[in-house]
PDB file of N, CA, C and O in Angstrom:
ATOM      1  N   MET A   1      -2.618  27.285 -18.443  1.00  0.00           N
ATOM      2  CA  MET A   1      -2.170  26.029 -17.898  1.00  0.00           C
ATOM      3  C   MET A   1      -3.393  25.192 -17.501  1.00  0.00           C
ATOM      4  O   MET A   1      -4.256  25.652 -16.752  1.00  0.00           O
ATOM      5  N   ARG A   2      -3.451  23.990 -18.000  1.00  0.00           N
ATOM      6  CA  ARG A   2      -4.567  23.075 -17.733  1.00  0.00           C
ATOM      7  C   ARG A   2      -4.211  22.184 -16.562  1.00  0.00           C
ATOM      8  O   ARG A   2      -3.169  21.528 -16.574  1.00  0.00           O
ATOM      9  N   VAL A   3      -5.054  22.153 -15.561  1.00  0.00           N
ATOM     10  CA  VAL A   3      -4.840  21.314 -14.385  1.00  0.00           C
ATOM     11  C   VAL A   3      -5.705  20.073 -14.521  1.00  0.00           C
ATOM     12  O   VAL A   3      -6.899  20.168 -14.808  1.00  0.00           O
ATOM     13  N   PHE A   4      -5.102  18.910 -14.316  1.00  0.00           N
ATOM     14  CA  PHE A   4      -5.828  17.654 -14.391  1.00  0.00           C
ATOM     15  C   PHE A   4      -6.049  17.114 -12.984  1.00  0.00           C
ATOM     16  O   PHE A   4      -5.091  16.849 -12.258  1.00  0.00           O
ATOM     17  N   PHE A   5      -7.288  16.956 -12.609  1.00  0.00           N
ATOM     18  CA  PHE A   5      -7.607  16.423 -11.297  1.00  0.00           C
ATOM     19  C   PHE A   5      -7.770  14.918 -11.338  1.00  0.00           C
ATOM     20  O   PHE A   5      -8.105  14.297 -10.330  1.00  0.00           O
ATOM     21  N   SER A   6      -7.537  14.333 -12.492  1.00  0.00           N
ATOM     22  CA  SER A   6      -7.656  12.883 -12.612  1.00  0.00           C
ATOM     23  C   SER A   6      -6.627  12.168 -11.761  1.00  0.00           C
ATOM     24  O   SER A   6      -6.876  11.059 -11.287  1.00  0.00           O
ATOM     25  N   ASP A   7      -5.467  12.792 -11.559  1.00  0.00           N
ATOM     26  CA  ASP A   7      -4.422  12.138 -10.775  1.00  0.00           C
ATOM     27  C   ASP A   7      -4.853  11.905  -9.340  1.00  0.00           C
ATOM     28  O   ASP A   7      -4.609  10.829  -8.794  1.00  0.00           O
ATOM     29  N   SER A   8      -5.485  12.882  -8.718  1.00  0.00           N
ATOM     30  CA  SER A   8      -5.932  12.684  -7.335  1.00  0.00           C
ATOM     31  C   SER A   8      -7.058  11.658  -7.264  1.00  0.00           C
ATOM     32  O   SER A   8      -7.123  10.877  -6.315  1.00  0.00           O
ATOM     33  N   GLY A   9      -7.935  11.651  -8.250  1.00  0.00           N
ATOM     34  CA  GLY A   9      -9.007  10.668  -8.277  1.00  0.00           C
ATOM     35  C   GLY A   9      -8.489   9.255  -8.487  1.00  0.00           C
ATOM     36  O   GLY A   9      -8.948   8.316  -7.837  1.00  0.00           O
ATOM     37  N   LEU A  10      -7.535   9.107  -9.394  1.00  0.00           N
ATOM     38  CA  LEU A  10      -6.973   7.784  -9.638  1.00  0.00           C
ATOM     39  C   LEU A  10      -6.148   7.294  -8.458  1.00  0.00           C
ATOM     40  O   LEU A  10      -6.157   6.105  -8.140  1.00  0.00           O
ATOM     41  N   PHE A  11      -5.434   8.210  -7.806  1.00  0.00           N
ATOM     42  CA  PHE A  11      -4.671   7.812  -6.619  1.00  0.00           C
ATOM     43  C   PHE A  11      -5.588   7.307  -5.517  1.00  0.00           C
ATOM     44  O   PHE A  11      -5.299   6.288  -4.888  1.00  0.00           O
ATOM     45  N   SER A  12      -6.687   8.005  -5.277  1.00  0.00           N
ATOM     46  CA  SER A  12      -7.578   7.577  -4.198  1.00  0.00           C
ATOM     47  C   SER A  12      -8.240   6.244  -4.515  1.00  0.00           C
ATOM     48  O   SER A  12      -8.430   5.418  -3.621  1.00  0.00           O
ATOM     49  N   PHE A  13      -8.593   6.026  -5.774  1.00  0.00           N
ATOM     50  CA  PHE A  13      -9.185   4.738  -6.163  1.00  0.00           C
ATOM     51  C   PHE A  13      -8.154   3.617  -6.055  1.00  0.00           C
ATOM     52  O   PHE A  13      -8.458   2.543  -5.535  1.00  0.00           O
ATOM     53  N   ALA A  14      -6.941   3.857  -6.540  1.00  0.00           N
ATOM     54  CA  ALA A  14      -5.911   2.821  -6.533  1.00  0.00           C
ATOM     55  C   ALA A  14      -5.456   2.476  -5.120  1.00  0.00           C
ATOM     56  O   ALA A  14      -5.252   1.303  -4.805  1.00  0.00           O
ATOM     57  N   SER A  15      -5.296   3.479  -4.272  1.00  0.00           N
ATOM     58  CA  SER A  15      -4.840   3.195  -2.914  1.00  0.00           C
ATOM     59  C   SER A  15      -5.908   2.458  -2.108  1.00  0.00           C
ATOM     60  O   SER A  15      -5.580   1.575  -1.315  1.00  0.00           O
ATOM     61  N   THR A  16      -7.160   2.803  -2.300  1.00  0.00           N
ATOM     62  CA  THR A  16      -8.230   2.085  -1.611  1.00  0.00           C
ATOM     63  C   THR A  16      -8.312   0.643  -2.095  1.00  0.00           C
ATOM     64  O   THR A  16      -8.510  -0.269  -1.292  1.00  0.00           O
ATOM     65  N   THR A  17      -8.162   0.429  -3.394  1.00  0.00           N
ATOM     66  CA  THR A  17      -8.184  -0.922  -3.944  1.00  0.00           C
ATOM     67  C   THR A  17      -6.997  -1.742  -3.446  1.00  0.00           C
ATOM     68  O   THR A  17      -7.138  -2.935  -3.179  1.00  0.00           O
ATOM     69  N   LEU A  18      -5.832  -1.112  -3.319  1.00  0.00           N
ATOM     70  CA  LEU A  18      -4.656  -1.806  -2.802  1.00  0.00           C
ATOM     71  C   LEU A  18      -4.858  -2.235  -1.357  1.00  0.00           C
ATOM     72  O   LEU A  18      -4.564  -3.377  -1.003  1.00  0.00           O
ATOM     73  N   ILE A  19      -5.359  -1.329  -0.517  1.00  0.00           N
ATOM     74  CA  ILE A  19      -5.595  -1.671   0.886  1.00  0.00           C
ATOM     75  C   ILE A  19      -6.633  -2.783   1.005  1.00  0.00           C
ATOM     76  O   ILE A  19      -6.477  -3.689   1.824  1.00  0.00           O
ATOM     77  N   LEU A  20      -7.688  -2.724   0.200  1.00  0.00           N
ATOM     78  CA  LEU A  20      -8.705  -3.782   0.233  1.00  0.00           C
ATOM     79  C   LEU A  20      -8.130  -5.118  -0.212  1.00  0.00           C
ATOM     80  O   LEU A  20      -8.458  -6.152   0.368  1.00  0.00           O
ATOM     81  N   SER A  21      -7.294  -5.113  -1.216  1.00  0.00           N
ATOM     82  CA  SER A  21      -6.676  -6.356  -1.686  1.00  0.00           C
ATOM     83  C   SER A  21      -5.728  -6.935  -0.643  1.00  0.00           C
ATOM     84  O   SER A  21      -5.693  -8.149  -0.442  1.00  0.00           O
ATOM     85  N   LEU A  22      -4.967  -6.081   0.016  1.00  0.00           N
ATOM     86  CA  LEU A  22      -4.077  -6.567   1.076  1.00  0.00           C
ATOM     87  C   LEU A  22      -4.870  -7.159   2.236  1.00  0.00           C
ATOM     88  O   LEU A  22      -4.451  -8.148   2.837  1.00  0.00           O
ATOM     89  N   TYR A  23      -6.001  -6.564   2.546  1.00  0.00           N
ATOM     90  CA  TYR A  23      -6.859  -7.129   3.593  1.00  0.00           C
ATOM     91  C   TYR A  23      -7.424  -8.480   3.155  1.00  0.00           C
ATOM     92  O   TYR A  23      -7.497  -9.410   3.958  1.00  0.00           O
ATOM     93  N   ASN A  24      -7.824  -8.593   1.890  1.00  0.00           N
ATOM     94  CA  ASN A  24      -8.421  -9.842   1.404  1.00  0.00           C
ATOM     95  C   ASN A  24      -7.445 -11.007   1.411  1.00  0.00           C
ATOM     96  O   ASN A  24      -7.849 -12.146   1.641  1.00  0.00           O
ATOM     97  N   VAL A  25      -6.166 -10.741   1.164  1.00  0.00           N
ATOM     98  CA  VAL A  25      -5.185 -11.837   1.180  1.00  0.00           C
ATOM     99  C   VAL A  25      -4.627 -12.079   2.570  1.00  0.00           C
ATOM    100  O   VAL A  25      -3.841 -13.007   2.763  1.00  0.00           O
ATOM    101  N   GLY A  26      -5.016 -11.261   3.544  1.00  0.00           N
ATOM    102  CA  GLY A  26      -4.569 -11.460   4.914  1.00  0.00           C
ATOM    103  C   GLY A  26      -3.137 -11.040   5.153  1.00  0.00           C
ATOM    104  O   GLY A  26      -2.440 -11.659   5.957  1.00  0.00           O
ATOM    105  N   ALA A  27      -2.692 -10.023   4.487  1.00  0.00           N
ATOM    106  CA  ALA A  27      -1.316  -9.558   4.632  1.00  0.00           C
ATOM    107  C   ALA A  27      -1.082  -9.052   6.056  1.00  0.00           C
ATOM    108  O   ALA A  27      -1.904  -8.313   6.597  1.00  0.00           O
ATOM    109  N   ARG A  28       0.013  -9.443   6.648  1.00  0.00           N
ATOM    110  CA  ARG A  28       0.446  -9.029   7.988  1.00  0.00           C
ATOM    111  C   ARG A  28      -0.550  -9.399   9.077  1.00  0.00           C
ATOM    112  O   ARG A  28      -0.543  -8.796  10.150  1.00  0.00           O
ATOM    113  N   GLY A  29      -1.398 -10.372   8.821  1.00  0.00           N
ATOM    114  CA  GLY A  29      -2.304 -10.896   9.837  1.00  0.00           C
ATOM    115  C   GLY A  29      -3.443  -9.966  10.233  1.00  0.00           C
ATOM    116  O   GLY A  29      -3.990 -10.102  11.328  1.00  0.00           O
ATOM    117  N   ILE A  30      -3.809  -9.033   9.377  1.00  0.00           N
ATOM    118  CA  ILE A  30      -4.899  -8.113   9.691  1.00  0.00           C
ATOM    119  C   ILE A  30      -6.223  -8.864   9.574  1.00  0.00           C
ATOM    120  O   ILE A  30      -6.515  -9.468   8.542  1.00  0.00           O
ATOM    121  N   THR A  31      -7.017  -8.822  10.635  1.00  0.00           N
ATOM    122  CA  THR A  31      -8.293  -9.536  10.618  1.00  0.00           C
ATOM    123  C   THR A  31      -9.495  -8.607  10.740  1.00  0.00           C
ATOM    124  O   THR A  31     -10.608  -9.010  10.400  1.00  0.00           O
ATOM    125  N   THR A  32      -9.309  -7.391  11.208  1.00  0.00           N
ATOM    126  CA  THR A  32     -10.426  -6.439  11.310  1.00  0.00           C
ATOM    127  C   THR A  32     -10.355  -5.443  10.168  1.00  0.00           C
ATOM    128  O   THR A  32      -9.277  -4.947   9.843  1.00  0.00           O
ATOM    129  N   PRO A  33     -11.484  -5.147   9.559  1.00  0.00           N
ATOM    130  CA  PRO A  33     -11.481  -4.289   8.366  1.00  0.00           C
ATOM    131  C   PRO A  33     -11.512  -2.789   8.659  1.00  0.00           C
ATOM    132  O   PRO A  33     -11.982  -2.021   7.819  1.00  0.00           O
ATOM    133  N   ASN A  34     -11.031  -2.350   9.814  1.00  0.00           N
ATOM    134  CA  ASN A  34     -11.106  -0.936  10.172  1.00  0.00           C
ATOM    135  C   ASN A  34     -10.371  -0.044   9.189  1.00  0.00           C
ATOM    136  O   ASN A  34     -10.883   1.009   8.810  1.00  0.00           O
ATOM    137  N   VAL A  35      -9.193  -0.442   8.777  1.00  0.00           N
ATOM    138  CA  VAL A  35      -8.404   0.399   7.875  1.00  0.00           C
ATOM    139  C   VAL A  35      -9.062   0.491   6.496  1.00  0.00           C
ATOM    140  O   VAL A  35      -8.959   1.519   5.828  1.00  0.00           O
ATOM    141  N   VAL A  36      -9.727  -0.564   6.077  1.00  0.00           N
ATOM    142  CA  VAL A  36     -10.393  -0.549   4.770  1.00  0.00           C
ATOM    143  C   VAL A  36     -11.605   0.374   4.797  1.00  0.00           C
ATOM    144  O   VAL A  36     -11.860   1.090   3.828  1.00  0.00           O
ATOM    145  N   VAL A  37     -12.345   0.365   5.881  1.00  0.00           N
ATOM    146  CA  VAL A  37     -13.542   1.206   5.985  1.00  0.00           C
ATOM    147  C   VAL A  37     -13.159   2.686   5.967  1.00  0.00           C
ATOM    148  O   VAL A  37     -13.774   3.480   5.257  1.00  0.00           O
ATOM    149  N   GLY A  38     -12.154   3.049   6.739  1.00  0.00           N
ATOM    150  CA  GLY A  38     -11.715   4.440   6.761  1.00  0.00           C
ATOM    151  C   GLY A  38     -11.175   4.897   5.423  1.00  0.00           C
ATOM    152  O   GLY A  38     -11.463   6.008   4.978  1.00  0.00           O
ATOM    153  N   MET A  39     -10.394   4.046   4.783  1.00  0.00           N
ATOM    154  CA  MET A  39      -9.829   4.391   3.477  1.00  0.00           C
ATOM    155  C   MET A  39     -10.926   4.505   2.426  1.00  0.00           C
ATOM    156  O   MET A  39     -10.877   5.402   1.585  1.00  0.00           O
ATOM    157  N   ALA A  40     -11.904   3.624   2.456  1.00  0.00           N
ATOM    158  CA  ALA A  40     -12.974   3.660   1.456  1.00  0.00           C
ATOM    159  C   ALA A  40     -13.857   4.884   1.630  1.00  0.00           C
ATOM    160  O   ALA A  40     -14.274   5.489   0.642  1.00  0.00           O
ATOM    161  N   LEU A  41     -14.147   5.257   2.866  1.00  0.00           N
ATOM    162  CA  LEU A  41     -15.022   6.401   3.087  1.00  0.00           C
ATOM    163  C   LEU A  41     -14.350   7.727   2.777  1.00  0.00           C
ATOM    164  O   LEU A  41     -14.915   8.559   2.066  1.00  0.00           O
ATOM    165  N   PHE A  42     -13.159   7.929   3.299  1.00  0.00           N
ATOM    166  CA  PHE A  42     -12.552   9.241   3.197  1.00  0.00           C
ATOM    167  C   PHE A  42     -11.681   9.397   1.960  1.00  0.00           C
ATOM    168  O   PHE A  42     -11.875  10.331   1.182  1.00  0.00           O
ATOM    169  N   CYS A  43     -10.744   8.512   1.770  1.00  0.00           N
ATOM    170  CA  CYS A  43      -9.870   8.657   0.600  1.00  0.00           C
ATOM    171  C   CYS A  43     -10.585   8.211  -0.665  1.00  0.00           C
ATOM    172  O   CYS A  43     -10.507   8.885  -1.692  1.00  0.00           O
ATOM    173  N   GLY A  44     -11.270   7.101  -0.602  1.00  0.00           N
ATOM    174  CA  GLY A  44     -11.946   6.588  -1.792  1.00  0.00           C
ATOM    175  C   GLY A  44     -13.195   7.353  -2.161  1.00  0.00           C
ATOM    176  O   GLY A  44     -13.413   7.648  -3.336  1.00  0.00           O
ATOM    177  N   GLY A  45     -14.017   7.681  -1.185  1.00  0.00           N
ATOM    178  CA  GLY A  45     -15.283   8.337  -1.473  1.00  0.00           C
ATOM    179  C   GLY A  45     -15.188   9.843  -1.577  1.00  0.00           C
ATOM    180  O   GLY A  45     -15.588  10.427  -2.584  1.00  0.00           O
ATOM    181  N   LEU A  46     -14.662  10.472  -0.544  1.00  0.00           N
ATOM    182  CA  LEU A  46     -14.631  11.933  -0.503  1.00  0.00           C
ATOM    183  C   LEU A  46     -13.662  12.516  -1.526  1.00  0.00           C
ATOM    184  O   LEU A  46     -13.985  13.499  -2.193  1.00  0.00           O
ATOM    185  N   ALA A  47     -12.483  11.921  -1.656  1.00  0.00           N
ATOM    186  CA  ALA A  47     -11.512  12.444  -2.619  1.00  0.00           C
ATOM    187  C   ALA A  47     -12.003  12.271  -4.049  1.00  0.00           C
ATOM    188  O   ALA A  47     -11.781  13.146  -4.885  1.00  0.00           O
ATOM    189  N   GLN A  48     -12.665  11.162  -4.341  1.00  0.00           N
ATOM    190  CA  GLN A  48     -13.223  10.960  -5.676  1.00  0.00           C
ATOM    191  C   GLN A  48     -14.310  11.986  -5.978  1.00  0.00           C
ATOM    192  O   GLN A  48     -14.372  12.523  -7.085  1.00  0.00           O
ATOM    193  N   LEU A  49     -15.155  12.255  -5.004  1.00  0.00           N
ATOM    194  CA  LEU A  49     -16.221  13.232  -5.203  1.00  0.00           C
ATOM    195  C   LEU A  49     -15.647  14.630  -5.423  1.00  0.00           C
ATOM    196  O   LEU A  49     -16.103  15.358  -6.305  1.00  0.00           O
ATOM    197  N   LEU A  50     -14.659  15.000  -4.632  1.00  0.00           N
ATOM    198  CA  LEU A  50     -14.027  16.308  -4.827  1.00  0.00           C
ATOM    199  C   LEU A  50     -13.326  16.404  -6.176  1.00  0.00           C
ATOM    200  O   LEU A  50     -13.409  17.436  -6.841  1.00  0.00           O
ATOM    201  N   ALA A  51     -12.643  15.352  -6.584  1.00  0.00           N
ATOM    202  CA  ALA A  51     -11.990  15.366  -7.896  1.00  0.00           C
ATOM    203  C   ALA A  51     -13.024  15.464  -9.009  1.00  0.00           C
ATOM    204  O   ALA A  51     -12.791  16.138 -10.012  1.00  0.00           O
ATOM    205  N   GLY A  52     -14.161  14.802  -8.843  1.00  0.00           N
ATOM    206  CA  GLY A  52     -15.222  14.898  -9.843  1.00  0.00           C
ATOM    207  C   GLY A  52     -15.804  16.295  -9.947  1.00  0.00           C
ATOM    208  O   GLY A  52     -16.079  16.777 -11.046  1.00  0.00           O
ATOM    209  N   MET A  53     -15.993  16.945  -8.812  1.00  0.00           N
ATOM    210  CA  MET A  53     -16.532  18.312  -8.835  1.00  0.00           C
ATOM    211  C   MET A  53     -15.523  19.305  -9.402  1.00  0.00           C
ATOM    212  O   MET A  53     -15.908  20.265 -10.068  1.00  0.00           O
ATOM    213  N   TRP A  54     -14.240  19.083  -9.143  1.00  0.00           N
ATOM    214  CA  TRP A  54     -13.206  19.941  -9.739  1.00  0.00           C
ATOM    215  C   TRP A  54     -13.142  19.750 -11.247  1.00  0.00           C
ATOM    216  O   TRP A  54     -12.939  20.706 -11.994  1.00  0.00           O
ATOM    217  N   GLU A  55     -13.316  18.508 -11.688  1.00  0.00           N
ATOM    218  CA  GLU A  55     -13.346  18.256 -13.132  1.00  0.00           C
ATOM    219  C   GLU A  55     -14.533  18.967 -13.777  1.00  0.00           C
ATOM    220  O   GLU A  55     -14.417  19.494 -14.883  1.00  0.00           O
ATOM    221  N   PHE A  56     -15.665  18.982 -13.092  1.00  0.00           N
ATOM    222  CA  PHE A  56     -16.837  19.675 -13.618  1.00  0.00           C
ATOM    223  C   PHE A  56     -16.600  21.178 -13.688  1.00  0.00           C
ATOM    224  O   PHE A  56     -17.054  21.844 -14.619  1.00  0.00           O
ATOM    225  N   ALA A  57     -15.892  21.704 -12.704  1.00  0.00           N
ATOM    226  CA  ALA A  57     -15.619  23.147 -12.670  1.00  0.00           C
ATOM    227  C   ALA A  57     -14.719  23.595 -13.813  1.00  0.00           C
ATOM    228  O   ALA A  57     -14.836  24.729 -14.278  1.00  0.00           O
ATOM    229  N   VAL A  58     -13.816  22.721 -14.277  1.00  0.00           N
ATOM    230  CA  VAL A  58     -12.933  23.094 -15.381  1.00  0.00           C
ATOM    231  C   VAL A  58     -13.510  22.700 -16.737  1.00  0.00           C
ATOM    232  O   VAL A  58     -12.877  22.932 -17.767  1.00  0.00           O
ATOM    233  N   GLY A  59     -14.709  22.104 -16.749  1.00  0.00           N
ATOM    234  CA  GLY A  59     -15.384  21.819 -18.007  1.00  0.00           C
ATOM    235  C   GLY A  59     -15.237  20.411 -18.539  1.00  0.00           C
ATOM    236  O   GLY A  59     -15.630  20.150 -19.675  1.00  0.00           O
ATOM    237  N   ASN A  60     -14.687  19.497 -17.766  1.00  0.00           N
ATOM    238  CA  ASN A  60     -14.529  18.110 -18.201  1.00  0.00           C
ATOM    239  C   ASN A  60     -15.711  17.296 -17.672  1.00  0.00           C
ATOM    240  O   ASN A  60     -15.647  16.724 -16.583  1.00  0.00           O
ATOM    241  N   THR A  61     -16.778  17.253 -18.450  1.00  0.00           N
ATOM    242  CA  THR A  61     -17.995  16.588 -18.014  1.00  0.00           C
ATOM    243  C   THR A  61     -17.809  15.076 -17.909  1.00  0.00           C
ATOM    244  O   THR A  61     -18.346  14.450 -16.995  1.00  0.00           O
ATOM    245  N   PHE A  62     -17.061  14.489 -18.828  1.00  0.00           N
ATOM    246  CA  PHE A  62     -16.820  13.049 -18.788  1.00  0.00           C
ATOM    247  C   PHE A  62     -16.063  12.651 -17.528  1.00  0.00           C
ATOM    248  O   PHE A  62     -16.433  11.686 -16.860  1.00  0.00           O
ATOM    249  N   GLY A  63     -15.009  13.385 -17.202  1.00  0.00           N
ATOM    250  CA  GLY A  63     -14.250  13.101 -15.984  1.00  0.00           C
ATOM    251  C   GLY A  63     -15.076  13.303 -14.737  1.00  0.00           C
ATOM    252  O   GLY A  63     -14.953  12.542 -13.777  1.00  0.00           O
ATOM    253  N   ALA A  64     -15.924  14.331 -14.740  1.00  0.00           N
ATOM    254  CA  ALA A  64     -16.775  14.597 -13.584  1.00  0.00           C
ATOM    255  C   ALA A  64     -17.780  13.473 -13.379  1.00  0.00           C
ATOM    256  O   ALA A  64     -18.031  13.065 -12.245  1.00  0.00           O
ATOM    257  N   THR A  65     -18.350  12.975 -14.452  1.00  0.00           N
ATOM    258  CA  THR A  65     -19.324  11.890 -14.345  1.00  0.00           C
ATOM    259  C   THR A  65     -18.668  10.603 -13.852  1.00  0.00           C
ATOM    260  O   THR A  65     -19.201   9.918 -12.980  1.00  0.00           O
ATOM    261  N   GLY A  66     -17.516  10.286 -14.416  1.00  0.00           N
ATOM    262  CA  GLY A  66     -16.818   9.057 -14.032  1.00  0.00           C
ATOM    263  C   GLY A  66     -16.364   9.060 -12.596  1.00  0.00           C
ATOM    264  O   GLY A  66     -16.561   8.082 -11.875  1.00  0.00           O
ATOM    265  N   LYS A  67     -15.762  10.142 -12.173  1.00  0.00           N
ATOM    266  CA  LYS A  67     -15.246  10.202 -10.808  1.00  0.00           C
ATOM    267  C   LYS A  67     -16.354  10.317  -9.774  1.00  0.00           C
ATOM    268  O   LYS A  67     -16.271   9.714  -8.703  1.00  0.00           O
ATOM    269  N   SER A  68     -17.374  11.075 -10.082  1.00  0.00           N
ATOM    270  CA  SER A  68     -18.471  11.212  -9.125  1.00  0.00           C
ATOM    271  C   SER A  68     -19.221   9.899  -8.945  1.00  0.00           C
ATOM    272  O   SER A  68     -19.608   9.560  -7.826  1.00  0.00           O
ATOM    273  N   SER A  69     -19.430   9.159 -10.023  1.00  0.00           N
ATOM    274  CA  SER A  69     -20.122   7.878  -9.888  1.00  0.00           C
ATOM    275  C   SER A  69     -19.252   6.850  -9.165  1.00  0.00           C
ATOM    276  O   SER A  69     -19.771   6.017  -8.423  1.00  0.00           O
ATOM    277  N   ARG A  70     -17.947   6.899  -9.371  1.00  0.00           N
ATOM    278  CA  ARG A  70     -17.046   5.993  -8.659  1.00  0.00           C
ATOM    279  C   ARG A  70     -16.976   6.332  -7.173  1.00  0.00           C
ATOM    280  O   ARG A  70     -16.715   5.458  -6.346  1.00  0.00           O
ATOM    281  N   SER A  71     -17.208   7.597  -6.836  1.00  0.00           N
ATOM    282  CA  SER A  71     -17.119   7.985  -5.418  1.00  0.00           C
ATOM    283  C   SER A  71     -18.230   7.346  -4.606  1.00  0.00           C
ATOM    284  O   SER A  71     -18.062   7.133  -3.405  1.00  0.00           O
ATOM    285  N   PHE A  72     -19.356   7.035  -5.221  1.00  0.00           N
ATOM    286  CA  PHE A  72     -20.442   6.395  -4.485  1.00  0.00           C
ATOM    287  C   PHE A  72     -20.314   4.884  -4.487  1.00  0.00           C
ATOM    288  O   PHE A  72     -20.984   4.209  -3.706  1.00  0.00           O
ATOM    289  N   PHE A  73     -19.466   4.339  -5.352  1.00  0.00           N
ATOM    290  CA  PHE A  73     -19.263   2.891  -5.411  1.00  0.00           C
ATOM    291  C   PHE A  73     -18.365   2.405  -4.274  1.00  0.00           C
ATOM    292  O   PHE A  73     -18.677   1.395  -3.642  1.00  0.00           O
ATOM    293  N   LEU A  74     -17.264   3.095  -4.000  1.00  0.00           N
ATOM    294  CA  LEU A  74     -16.304   2.611  -3.027  1.00  0.00           C
ATOM    295  C   LEU A  74     -16.847   2.504  -1.603  1.00  0.00           C
ATOM    296  O   LEU A  74     -16.612   1.481  -0.959  1.00  0.00           O
ATOM    297  N   PRO A  75     -17.556   3.495  -1.078  1.00  0.00           N
ATOM    298  CA  PRO A  75     -18.048   3.339   0.300  1.00  0.00           C
ATOM    299  C   PRO A  75     -19.158   2.303   0.453  1.00  0.00           C
ATOM    300  O   PRO A  75     -19.455   1.897   1.576  1.00  0.00           O
ATOM    301  N   SER A  76     -19.771   1.867  -0.626  1.00  0.00           N
ATOM    302  CA  SER A  76     -20.899   0.936  -0.496  1.00  0.00           C
ATOM    303  C   SER A  76     -20.467  -0.479  -0.149  1.00  0.00           C
ATOM    304  O   SER A  76     -21.310  -1.365  -0.009  1.00  0.00           O
TER     305      SER A  76
END
């Protein structure tokens, strides 16, 4: 059975992007970026890095490279 860790990596990237977009349009009157910072660091950064390392462990070098490089983009 082949396990794909791409789903967790894509979820963390998509959810962080959604929260950032909602903050940018001013949804629900949010003016402080606290929720975006936490989501980008932990869900966006750490989950992407873990998904990349899991992809490397199962032999998917392309997935590991893509997810690991994206994990350093979101917190920046």
